[in-house]
LUMLUM-741204 format. One record per residue (C-alpha): residue number from 0; chain; residue in three letters; x, y, z. Coordinates in nm, 2 decimals, padded with zeros to 4 digits. Each point is the difference from the previous one (the first is absolute). Example, Ala and Ser with C-alpha at 12.3 -4.5 7.8 and 13.67 -1.06 7.14 Angstrom:
<recs>
(rec 0; A; ALA; (01.23; -00.45; 00.78))
(rec 1; A; SER; (00.14; 00.34; -00.07))
</recs>
This chain:
<recs>
(rec 0; A; UNK; (01.76; -02.51; -02.93))
(rec 1; A; UNK; (00.12; 00.33; -00.15))
(rec 2; A; UNK; (-00.14; 00.31; 00.16))
(rec 3; A; UNK; (-00.11; 00.14; -00.34))
(rec 4; A; UNK; (-00.20; -00.32; -00.06))
(rec 5; A; UNK; (-00.17; 00.03; 00.34))
(rec 6; A; UNK; (-00.09; 00.36; -00.07))
(rec 7; A; UNK; (-00.14; -00.10; -00.34))
(rec 8; A; UNK; (-00.22; -00.27; 00.15))
(rec 9; A; UNK; (-00.12; 00.23; 00.28))
(rec 10; A; UNK; (-00.09; 00.28; -00.25))
(rec 11; A; UNK; (-00.18; -00.24; -00.24))
(rec 12; A; UNK; (-00.22; -00.15; 00.28))
(rec 13; A; UNK; (-00.07; 00.35; 00.14))
(rec 14; A; UNK; (-00.10; 00.12; -00.34))
(rec 15; A; UNK; (-00.24; -00.30; -00.04))
(rec 16; A; UNK; (-00.15; 00.07; 00.34))
(rec 17; A; UNK; (-00.06; 00.37; -00.06))
(rec 18; A; UNK; (-00.19; -00.09; -00.32))
(rec 19; A; UNK; (-00.24; -00.23; 00.20))
(rec 20; A; UNK; (-00.29; 00.11; 00.21))
(rec 21; A; UNK; (00.25; 00.07; 00.28))
(rec 22; A; UNK; (00.02; 00.35; -00.14))
(rec 23; A; UNK; (-00.36; 00.05; 00.11))
(rec 24; A; UNK; (00.07; -00.14; 00.35))
(rec 25; A; UNK; (-00.19; -00.32; -00.08))
(rec 26; A; UNK; (00.26; -00.24; 00.14))
(rec 27; A; UNK; (00.09; -00.07; 00.36))
(rec 28; A; UNK; (00.35; -00.07; 00.12))
(rec 29; A; UNK; (-00.02; -00.38; -00.01))
(rec 30; A; UNK; (-00.12; 00.01; -00.36))
(rec 31; A; UNK; (00.29; 00.23; -00.11))
(rec 32; A; UNK; (00.25; -00.23; 00.18))
(rec 33; A; UNK; (-00.16; -00.30; -00.17))
(rec 34; A; UNK; (00.02; 00.16; -00.35))
(rec 35; A; UNK; (00.37; 00.08; 00.06))
(rec 36; A; UNK; (00.08; -00.35; 00.11))
(rec 37; A; UNK; (-00.18; -00.15; -00.30))
(rec 38; A; UNK; (00.18; 00.24; -00.24))
(rec 39; A; UNK; (00.34; -00.10; 00.14))
(rec 40; A; UNK; (-00.08; -00.37; -00.07))
(rec 41; A; UNK; (-00.04; 00.08; -00.37))
(rec 42; A; UNK; (00.37; 00.10; -00.05))
(rec 43; A; UNK; (00.21; -00.28; -00.15))
(rec 44; A; UNK; (00.32; 00.07; 00.19))
(rec 45; A; UNK; (00.05; -00.11; 00.36))
(rec 46; A; UNK; (-00.08; 00.27; 00.26))
(rec 47; A; UNK; (00.12; -00.07; 00.35))
(rec 48; A; UNK; (-00.27; 00.01; 00.27))
(rec 49; A; UNK; (00.17; 00.29; 00.18))
(rec 50; A; UNK; (00.01; 00.21; -00.33))
(rec 51; A; UNK; (-00.37; -00.08; -00.06))
(rec 52; A; UNK; (-00.08; 00.12; 00.35))
(rec 53; A; UNK; (00.20; 00.32; -00.06))
(rec 54; A; UNK; (-00.17; 00.07; -00.33))
(rec 55; A; UNK; (-00.35; -00.06; 00.15))
(rec 56; A; UNK; (00.08; 00.23; 00.29))
(rec 57; A; UNK; (00.14; 00.27; -00.22))
(rec 58; A; UNK; (-00.30; 00.00; -00.23))
(rec 59; A; UNK; (-00.24; 00.00; 00.29))
(rec 60; A; UNK; (00.18; 00.29; 00.16))
(rec 61; A; UNK; (-00.01; 00.20; -00.33))
(rec 62; A; UNK; (-00.37; -00.07; -00.07))
(rec 63; A; UNK; (-00.18; 00.00; 00.33))
(rec 64; A; UNK; (00.28; 00.09; 00.25))
(rec 65; A; UNK; (00.23; 00.29; 00.04))
(rec 66; A; UNK; (00.27; -00.09; -00.25))
(rec 67; A; UNK; (00.36; 00.02; 00.12))
(rec 68; A; UNK; (-00.09; 00.12; 00.35))
(rec 69; A; UNK; (-00.22; -00.31; 00.07))
(rec 70; A; UNK; (00.31; -00.17; 00.14))
(rec 71; A; UNK; (00.06; 00.29; 00.24))
(rec 72; A; UNK; (-00.37; -00.01; 00.11))
(rec 73; A; UNK; (00.03; -00.37; 00.07))
(rec 74; A; UNK; (00.31; 00.03; 00.21))
(rec 75; A; UNK; (-00.11; 00.03; 00.37))
(rec 76; A; UNK; (00.34; 00.15; 00.10))
(rec 77; A; UNK; (-00.06; 00.31; -00.22))
(rec 78; A; UNK; (-00.19; 00.29; 00.17))
(rec 79; A; UNK; (00.01; 00.27; -00.27))
(rec 80; A; UNK; (00.02; 00.01; -00.38))
(rec 81; A; UNK; (00.09; 00.32; -00.18))
(rec 82; A; UNK; (-00.05; 00.04; -00.38))
(rec 83; A; UNK; (00.15; 00.31; -00.14))
(rec 84; A; UNK; (-00.09; -00.03; -00.37))
(rec 85; A; UNK; (00.03; -00.32; -00.20))
(rec 86; A; UNK; (00.38; -00.05; 00.05))
(rec 87; A; UNK; (00.06; 00.09; 00.37))
(rec 88; A; UNK; (-00.14; -00.24; 00.26))
(rec 89; A; UNK; (00.10; -00.02; 00.36))
(rec 90; A; UNK; (-00.11; -00.19; 00.30))
(rec 91; A; UNK; (00.06; 00.00; 00.37))
(rec 92; A; UNK; (00.09; -00.32; 00.19))
(rec 93; A; UNK; (00.11; -00.01; 00.37))
(rec 94; A; UNK; (00.02; 00.37; 00.01))
(rec 95; A; UNK; (00.23; 00.04; -00.30))
(rec 96; A; UNK; (-00.09; 00.12; -00.35))
(rec 97; A; UNK; (00.13; -00.20; -00.29))
(rec 98; A; UNK; (-00.03; 00.05; -00.38))
(rec 99; A; UNK; (-00.20; -00.27; -00.18))
(rec 100; A; UNK; (00.17; -00.17; -00.29))
(rec 101; A; UNK; (-00.30; 00.00; -00.23))
(rec 102; A; UNK; (-00.21; 00.27; -00.17))
(rec 103; A; UNK; (-00.32; 00.04; -00.19))
(rec 104; A; UNK; (00.03; -00.06; -00.38))
(rec 105; A; UNK; (-00.13; 00.34; -00.08))
(rec 106; A; UNK; (-00.18; 00.30; 00.15))
(rec 107; A; UNK; (-00.31; -00.12; -00.16))
(rec 108; A; UNK; (00.02; -00.33; 00.19))
(rec 109; A; UNK; (00.04; 00.19; 00.33))
(rec 110; A; UNK; (-00.30; 00.22; -00.09))
(rec 111; A; UNK; (-00.20; -00.32; -00.07))
(rec 112; A; UNK; (00.09; -00.13; 00.35))
(rec 113; A; UNK; (-00.09; 00.33; 00.16))
(rec 114; A; UNK; (-00.34; -00.01; -00.17))
(rec 115; A; UNK; (-00.05; -00.36; 00.10))
(rec 116; A; UNK; (00.06; 00.10; 00.37))
(rec 117; A; UNK; (-00.22; 00.30; -00.01))
(rec 118; A; UNK; (-00.29; -00.17; -00.19))
(rec 119; A; UNK; (00.00; -00.28; 00.25))
(rec 120; A; UNK; (-00.13; 00.26; 00.26))
(rec 121; A; UNK; (-00.22; 00.20; -00.23))
(rec 122; A; UNK; (00.25; 00.29; 00.00))
(rec 123; A; UNK; (00.09; 00.21; -00.30))
(rec 124; A; UNK; (00.36; 00.13; -00.04))
(rec 125; A; UNK; (00.11; 00.21; -00.30))
(rec 126; A; UNK; (00.15; 00.34; -00.09))
(rec 127; A; UNK; (-00.31; 00.17; 00.14))
(rec 128; A; UNK; (00.00; -00.21; 00.32))
(rec 129; A; UNK; (00.37; -00.08; 00.03))
(rec 130; A; UNK; (00.01; -00.11; 00.37))
(rec 131; A; UNK; (-00.18; -00.29; 00.15))
(rec 132; A; UNK; (00.02; -00.22; 00.31))
(rec 133; A; UNK; (-00.13; -00.35; 00.00))
(rec 134; A; UNK; (00.06; -00.33; 00.17))
(rec 135; A; UNK; (00.07; -00.35; -00.14))
(rec 136; A; UNK; (-00.20; -00.31; 00.10))
(rec 137; A; UNK; (00.25; -00.09; 00.26))
(rec 138; A; UNK; (-00.03; 00.34; 00.17))
(rec 139; A; UNK; (00.32; 00.15; -00.15))
(rec 140; A; UNK; (-00.03; 00.38; -00.04))
(rec 141; A; UNK; (00.07; 00.15; -00.35))
(rec 142; A; UNK; (00.07; 00.36; -00.09))
(rec 143; A; UNK; (00.01; 00.09; -00.37))
(rec 144; A; UNK; (00.12; 00.32; -00.15))
(rec 145; A; UNK; (-00.01; 00.06; -00.38))
(rec 146; A; UNK; (00.16; 00.26; -00.22))
(rec 147; A; UNK; (-00.01; 00.30; -00.03))
(rec 148; A; UNK; (00.01; 00.00; 00.38))
(rec 149; A; UNK; (00.27; -00.27; 00.00))
(rec 150; A; UNK; (00.26; 00.16; -00.23))
(rec 151; A; UNK; (00.21; -00.31; -00.09))
(rec 152; A; UNK; (-00.28; -00.25; -00.05))
(rec 153; A; UNK; (-00.27; -00.18; 00.20))
(rec 154; A; UNK; (00.08; -00.06; 00.37))
(rec 155; A; UNK; (-00.15; -00.29; 00.19))
(rec 156; A; UNK; (00.08; -00.05; 00.37))
(rec 157; A; UNK; (-00.13; -00.31; 00.17))
(rec 158; A; UNK; (00.00; -00.05; 00.38))
(rec 159; A; UNK; (-00.05; -00.37; 00.07))
(rec 160; A; UNK; (-00.13; -00.14; 00.33))
(rec 161; A; UNK; (00.10; -00.32; 00.16))
(rec 162; A; UNK; (-00.19; -00.31; -00.08))
(rec 163; A; UNK; (-00.03; -00.08; 00.37))
(rec 164; A; UNK; (-00.13; 00.23; 00.27))
(rec 165; A; UNK; (00.25; 00.15; 00.24))
(rec 166; A; UNK; (-00.06; -00.01; 00.37))
(rec 167; A; UNK; (00.20; 00.18; 00.27))
(rec 168; A; UNK; (00.15; -00.34; 00.08))
(rec 169; A; UNK; (00.13; -00.02; -00.36))
(rec 170; A; UNK; (00.12; 00.36; 00.01))
(rec 171; A; UNK; (00.18; -00.09; 00.33))
(rec 172; A; UNK; (00.15; -00.31; -00.16))
(rec 173; A; UNK; (00.15; 00.20; -00.29))
(rec 174; A; UNK; (00.13; 00.28; 00.23))
(rec 175; A; UNK; (-00.24; 00.28; -00.09))
(rec 176; A; UNK; (-00.11; 00.04; 00.36))
(rec 177; A; UNK; (00.10; -00.14; 00.34))
(rec 178; A; UNK; (-00.22; -00.25; 00.18))
(rec 179; A; UNK; (-00.03; 00.25; 00.29))
(rec 180; A; UNK; (-00.12; 00.28; -00.22))
(rec 181; A; UNK; (-00.23; -00.23; -00.19))
(rec 182; A; UNK; (-00.16; -00.13; 00.32))
(rec 183; A; UNK; (-00.05; 00.37; 00.11))
(rec 184; A; UNK; (-00.18; 00.09; -00.33))
(rec 185; A; UNK; (-00.22; -00.31; 00.03))
(rec 186; A; UNK; (-00.12; 00.12; 00.34))
(rec 187; A; UNK; (-00.06; 00.35; -00.15))
(rec 188; A; UNK; (-00.21; -00.14; -00.29))
(rec 189; A; UNK; (-00.21; -00.21; 00.24))
(rec 190; A; UNK; (-00.04; 00.30; 00.23))
(rec 191; A; UNK; (-00.14; 00.21; -00.28))
(rec 192; A; UNK; (00.27; 00.26; -00.03))
(rec 193; A; UNK; (-00.01; 00.20; -00.32))
(rec 194; A; UNK; (00.32; -00.08; -00.19))
(rec 195; A; UNK; (00.15; 00.19; -00.29))
(rec 196; A; UNK; (00.28; -00.16; -00.21))
(rec 197; A; UNK; (00.24; 00.24; -00.18))
(rec 198; A; UNK; (00.29; -00.06; -00.23))
(rec 199; A; UNK; (00.15; 00.07; -00.34))
(rec 200; A; UNK; (-00.09; -00.17; -00.33))
(rec 201; A; UNK; (00.06; -00.37; 00.01))
(rec 202; A; UNK; (00.06; -00.03; 00.38))
(rec 203; A; UNK; (-00.28; -00.26; 00.05))
(rec 204; A; UNK; (-00.28; 00.22; 00.15))
(rec 205; A; UNK; (-00.28; -00.21; -00.16))
(rec 206; A; UNK; (00.17; -00.33; 00.10))
(rec 207; A; UNK; (00.04; 00.13; 00.36))
(rec 208; A; UNK; (-00.36; 00.11; 00.01))
(rec 209; A; UNK; (-00.11; -00.34; -00.11))
(rec 210; A; UNK; (00.21; -00.16; 00.27))
(rec 211; A; UNK; (-00.15; 00.22; 00.27))
(rec 212; A; UNK; (-00.35; -00.07; -00.11))
(rec 213; A; UNK; (00.05; -00.37; 00.09))
(rec 214; A; UNK; (-00.04; 00.09; 00.36))
(rec 215; A; UNK; (-00.34; 00.18; -00.03))
(rec 216; A; UNK; (-00.26; -00.21; 00.19))
(rec 217; A; UNK; (-00.19; -00.22; -00.24))
(rec 218; A; UNK; (-00.34; 00.11; 00.12))
(rec 219; A; UNK; (00.04; 00.36; -00.10))
(rec 220; A; UNK; (-00.14; 00.17; -00.31))
(rec 221; A; UNK; (00.27; 00.16; -00.22))
(rec 222; A; UNK; (-00.03; 00.24; -00.29))
(rec 223; A; UNK; (00.30; 00.04; -00.23))
(rec 224; A; UNK; (00.04; 00.29; -00.23))
(rec 225; A; UNK; (00.26; 00.02; -00.28))
(rec 226; A; UNK; (00.06; 00.17; -00.34))
(rec 227; A; UNK; (00.14; -00.32; -00.13))
(rec 228; A; UNK; (-00.09; -00.32; 00.19))
(rec 229; A; UNK; (00.31; -00.15; 00.15))
(rec 230; A; UNK; (-00.09; -00.09; 00.35))
(rec 231; A; UNK; (-00.04; -00.37; 00.09))
(rec 232; A; UNK; (-00.18; -00.01; 00.34))
(rec 233; A; UNK; (-00.01; -00.35; 00.14))
(rec 234; A; UNK; (-00.22; -00.16; 00.26))
(rec 235; A; UNK; (-00.28; 00.26; 00.00))
(rec 236; A; UNK; (-00.34; -00.12; -00.12))
(rec 237; A; UNK; (-00.18; 00.33; 00.03))
(rec 238; A; UNK; (00.20; 00.21; -00.24))
(rec 239; A; UNK; (-00.09; 00.26; -00.27))
(rec 240; A; UNK; (00.26; 00.09; -00.26))
(rec 241; A; UNK; (-00.05; 00.33; -00.19))
(rec 242; A; UNK; (00.20; 00.14; -00.29))
(rec 243; A; UNK; (00.00; 00.34; -00.17))
(rec 244; A; UNK; (-00.12; 00.04; -00.36))
(rec 245; A; UNK; (00.14; 00.24; -00.26))
(rec 246; A; UNK; (-00.23; 00.24; -00.19))
(rec 247; A; UNK; (-00.15; -00.12; -00.33))
(rec 248; A; UNK; (00.08; 00.15; -00.34))
(rec 249; A; UNK; (-00.23; 00.29; 00.07))
(rec 250; A; UNK; (00.18; 00.07; 00.33))
(rec 251; A; UNK; (-00.30; -00.12; 00.21))
(rec 252; A; UNK; (-00.07; -00.27; 00.26))
(rec 253; A; UNK; (00.34; 00.01; 00.17))
(rec 254; A; UNK; (00.00; -00.16; 00.35))
(rec 255; A; UNK; (00.27; 00.14; 00.22))
(rec 256; A; UNK; (00.17; -00.11; 00.32))
(rec 257; A; UNK; (-00.20; 00.27; 00.18))
(rec 258; A; UNK; (-00.33; -00.14; -00.14))
(rec 259; A; UNK; (00.09; -00.35; 00.12))
(rec 260; A; UNK; (00.11; 00.11; 00.35))
(rec 261; A; UNK; (-00.32; 00.20; 00.05))
(rec 262; A; UNK; (-00.21; -00.29; -00.12))
(rec 263; A; UNK; (00.19; -00.25; 00.22))
(rec 264; A; UNK; (-00.11; 00.19; 00.31))
(rec 265; A; UNK; (-00.36; -00.11; -00.08))
(rec 266; A; UNK; (00.10; -00.37; -00.02))
(rec 267; A; UNK; (00.04; -00.04; 00.38))
(rec 268; A; UNK; (00.37; -00.09; -00.02))
(rec 269; A; UNK; (00.20; -00.09; 00.32))
(rec 270; A; UNK; (00.32; 00.10; -00.18))
(rec 271; A; UNK; (00.08; 00.18; -00.33))
(rec 272; A; UNK; (00.32; -00.08; -00.18))
(rec 273; A; UNK; (00.11; 00.25; -00.27))
(rec 274; A; UNK; (00.26; -00.14; -00.23))
(rec 275; A; UNK; (00.18; 00.33; -00.04))
(rec 276; A; UNK; (-00.08; 00.37; 00.05))
(rec 277; A; UNK; (00.14; 00.25; -00.25))
(rec 278; A; UNK; (-00.26; 00.27; -00.03))
(rec 279; A; UNK; (-00.30; 00.17; 00.15))
(rec 280; A; UNK; (-00.13; -00.33; 00.13))
(rec 281; A; UNK; (00.25; 00.03; 00.28))
(rec 282; A; UNK; (-00.24; 00.23; 00.19))
(rec 283; A; UNK; (-00.29; -00.25; -00.04))
(rec 284; A; UNK; (00.23; -00.29; 00.12))
(rec 285; A; UNK; (00.10; 00.20; 00.31))
(rec 286; A; UNK; (-00.36; 00.09; 00.08))
(rec 287; A; UNK; (-00.10; -00.36; -00.03))
(rec 288; A; UNK; (00.27; -00.10; 00.24))
(rec 289; A; UNK; (-00.13; 00.27; 00.24))
(rec 290; A; UNK; (-00.36; -00.11; -00.02))
(rec 291; A; UNK; (-00.01; -00.35; 00.16))
(rec 292; A; UNK; (00.20; -00.20; -00.25))
(rec 293; A; UNK; (00.29; -00.09; 00.22))
(rec 294; A; UNK; (00.25; -00.25; -00.13))
(rec 295; A; UNK; (00.01; 00.14; -00.35))
(rec 296; A; UNK; (00.32; -00.02; -00.21))
(rec 297; A; UNK; (00.13; 00.19; -00.29))
(rec 298; A; UNK; (00.33; 00.08; -00.19))
(rec 299; A; UNK; (00.17; 00.29; -00.16))
(rec 300; A; UNK; (00.32; 00.10; -00.18))
(rec 301; A; UNK; (00.27; 00.18; 00.19))
(rec 302; A; UNK; (00.38; -00.02; 00.06))
(rec 303; A; UNK; (-00.03; 00.03; 00.38))
(rec 304; A; UNK; (-00.26; 00.00; 00.28))
(rec 305; A; UNK; (00.03; 00.38; 00.03))
(rec 306; A; UNK; (-00.04; 00.04; -00.37))
(rec 307; A; UNK; (-00.31; -00.22; 00.01))
(rec 308; A; UNK; (-00.16; 00.23; 00.26))
(rec 309; A; UNK; (00.08; 00.31; -00.20))
(rec 310; A; UNK; (-00.14; -00.17; -00.31))
(rec 311; A; UNK; (-00.32; -00.09; 00.17))
(rec 312; A; UNK; (-00.04; 00.37; 00.11))
(rec 313; A; UNK; (00.05; 00.10; -00.36))
(rec 314; A; UNK; (-00.25; -00.25; -00.13))
(rec 315; A; UNK; (-00.27; 00.11; 00.24))
(rec 316; A; UNK; (00.06; 00.37; -00.10))
(rec 317; A; UNK; (-00.08; -00.11; -00.36))
(rec 318; A; UNK; (-00.35; -00.10; 00.12))
(rec 319; A; UNK; (-00.08; 00.27; 00.26))
(rec 320; A; UNK; (00.08; 00.35; 00.11))
(rec 321; A; UNK; (00.04; -00.11; 00.36))
(rec 322; A; UNK; (00.27; 00.18; 00.20))
(rec 323; A; UNK; (00.32; -00.20; 00.04))
(rec 324; A; UNK; (-00.04; -00.05; 00.38))
(rec 325; A; UNK; (-00.34; -00.16; -00.06))
(rec 326; A; UNK; (00.14; -00.23; -00.27))
(rec 327; A; UNK; (00.28; -00.10; 00.24))
(rec 328; A; UNK; (-00.26; -00.07; 00.27))
(rec 329; A; UNK; (-00.19; -00.21; -00.25))
(rec 330; A; UNK; (00.31; -00.20; -00.09))
(rec 331; A; UNK; (00.11; -00.04; 00.36))
(rec 332; A; UNK; (-00.34; -00.13; 00.12))
(rec 333; A; UNK; (-00.05; -00.23; -00.30))
(rec 334; A; UNK; (00.34; -00.17; -00.03))
(rec 335; A; UNK; (00.14; -00.21; 00.29))
(rec 336; A; UNK; (00.30; -00.17; -00.15))
(rec 337; A; UNK; (00.23; 00.08; -00.30))
(rec 338; A; UNK; (00.20; -00.29; -00.14))
(rec 339; A; UNK; (00.27; 00.12; -00.25))
(rec 340; A; UNK; (00.15; -00.24; -00.25))
(rec 341; A; UNK; (00.31; 00.04; -00.22))
(rec 342; A; UNK; (00.28; -00.18; -00.18))
(rec 343; A; UNK; (00.36; -00.04; 00.13))
(rec 344; A; UNK; (00.32; 00.00; -00.20))
(rec 345; A; UNK; (-00.04; -00.36; -00.13))
(rec 346; A; UNK; (-00.36; 00.08; -00.12))
(rec 347; A; UNK; (-00.18; -00.20; 00.26))
(rec 348; A; UNK; (-00.32; 00.14; 00.14))
(rec 349; A; UNK; (-00.01; 00.07; 00.38))
(rec 350; A; UNK; (-00.22; 00.16; 00.26))
(rec 351; A; UNK; (00.21; 00.31; 00.09))
(rec 352; A; UNK; (-00.21; 00.17; 00.27))
(rec 353; A; UNK; (-00.31; -00.06; 00.21))
(rec 354; A; UNK; (-00.13; 00.32; 00.16))
(rec 355; A; UNK; (-00.30; 00.11; 00.21))
(rec 356; A; UNK; (-00.17; 00.30; -00.15))
(rec 357; A; UNK; (-00.10; 00.27; 00.25))
(rec 358; A; UNK; (-00.15; 00.34; -00.01))
(rec 359; A; UNK; (00.12; 00.27; 00.26))
(rec 360; A; UNK; (00.06; 00.37; -00.01))
(rec 361; A; UNK; (-00.16; 00.04; -00.34))
(rec 362; A; UNK; (00.24; -00.24; -00.16))
(rec 363; A; UNK; (00.05; -00.36; -00.09))
(rec 364; A; UNK; (00.27; -00.19; 00.20))
(rec 365; A; UNK; (00.14; -00.34; -00.08))
(rec 366; A; UNK; (00.09; -00.22; 00.29))
(rec 367; A; UNK; (00.26; -00.23; -00.14))
(rec 368; A; UNK; (-00.06; -00.35; 00.13))
(rec 369; A; UNK; (00.22; -00.22; -00.23))
(rec 370; A; UNK; (00.28; 00.11; -00.23))
(rec 371; A; UNK; (00.22; -00.19; -00.25))
(rec 372; A; UNK; (00.38; -00.01; 00.04))
(rec 373; A; UNK; (00.23; -00.17; -00.25))
(rec 374; A; UNK; (00.18; -00.18; 00.29))
(rec 375; A; UNK; (-00.29; -00.12; 00.21))
(rec 376; A; UNK; (-00.30; 00.02; -00.23))
(rec 377; A; UNK; (-00.34; 00.13; 00.13))
(rec 378; A; UNK; (00.04; 00.06; 00.37))
(rec 379; A; UNK; (-00.21; 00.17; 00.27))
(rec 380; A; UNK; (00.10; 00.36; 00.08))
(rec 381; A; UNK; (-00.10; -00.02; 00.37))
(rec 382; A; UNK; (-00.29; 00.24; -00.05))
(rec 383; A; UNK; (-00.33; -00.11; 00.15))
(rec 384; A; UNK; (-00.33; 00.04; -00.17))
(rec 385; A; UNK; (-00.20; 00.29; 00.13))
(rec 386; A; UNK; (-00.34; -00.13; -00.09))
(rec 387; A; UNK; (-00.06; -00.35; 00.11))
(rec 388; A; UNK; (-00.38; 00.04; 00.04))
(rec 389; A; UNK; (-00.09; -00.22; -00.29))
(rec 390; A; UNK; (00.24; -00.28; 00.11))
(rec 391; A; UNK; (-00.17; 00.01; 00.34))
(rec 392; A; UNK; (-00.35; 00.01; -00.15))
(rec 393; A; UNK; (00.04; -00.28; -00.26))
(rec 394; A; UNK; (00.27; -00.20; 00.18))
</recs>
């Protein structure tokens, strides 16, 4: 069939649908699909089955899906989707960024999709509130920025998460970490070492945290704290998941990471897992690690292990007027292990360093245990751990 005829059929059926009770949200997905199939049967010319399926999928995506980016969302090989206005769409696959060959029909259509995403999570996004973070039903993280903040049109960035759960065995299989290093980290998790995961944007910190959490004993009570729920902790029955809440229209009733961490301490957790620290809650997290919640795990953004320590110092300073040496003592006693992730030249995510965090002489020292080399991968440095007390205690 001619492309123009297919477009005409699609537009006619879509117009009929939007005139029905669908506009009020009265139809479910199956009813919409049935209506499209019945409408296609009324056309006198022969429409190949494949074309019918394509028309139905296209209409469904436009009406209840995410329009042209639906295909990208359905592709499990794609990790990131970047929409820079209605005409410029990019995606990342296997560590490489590609330009998408399709675009939204208009800026109004893109705006409709944005409102569809935001409304699905009871969020408002407009010129007065131009920035919002939400997540899709599959857990994918969405950041939306509207004009006038986004100068060249609406920006939508989607971080997808794998359909299956990564384990350290799977990360070993794809070359992100060596078996020796993975076995070492498993022992540390079981022995209740406090572990902090650092890395730049898109290096797989949340994925790695999820993988580590698989080795937490199943009889423990876990509290997870996030500003946007992304963690998928498996095998733990006694788990409490907490998520922050933005302020309402009057600027009231906000629930912050600090609020949740403080509240979690009254929930009798064995371990506290904080999805990411980026503000004043860092102090509360460190204090929780220092007050009997061994085996806790968190993540943060930084380009190197040393940068991560410096950033933690800065974040604590935002919350307290403690002297720097006291802050360093707090960090050194709270954190046991720092795992740093990054990307190599081909875009693949790797564990680049595993270090022991130590405090001595009023400063933080990193005892490098494993280091990534392009020729040999992640290898032991020859340095021994200084504090093996938890390994001895928990075996």
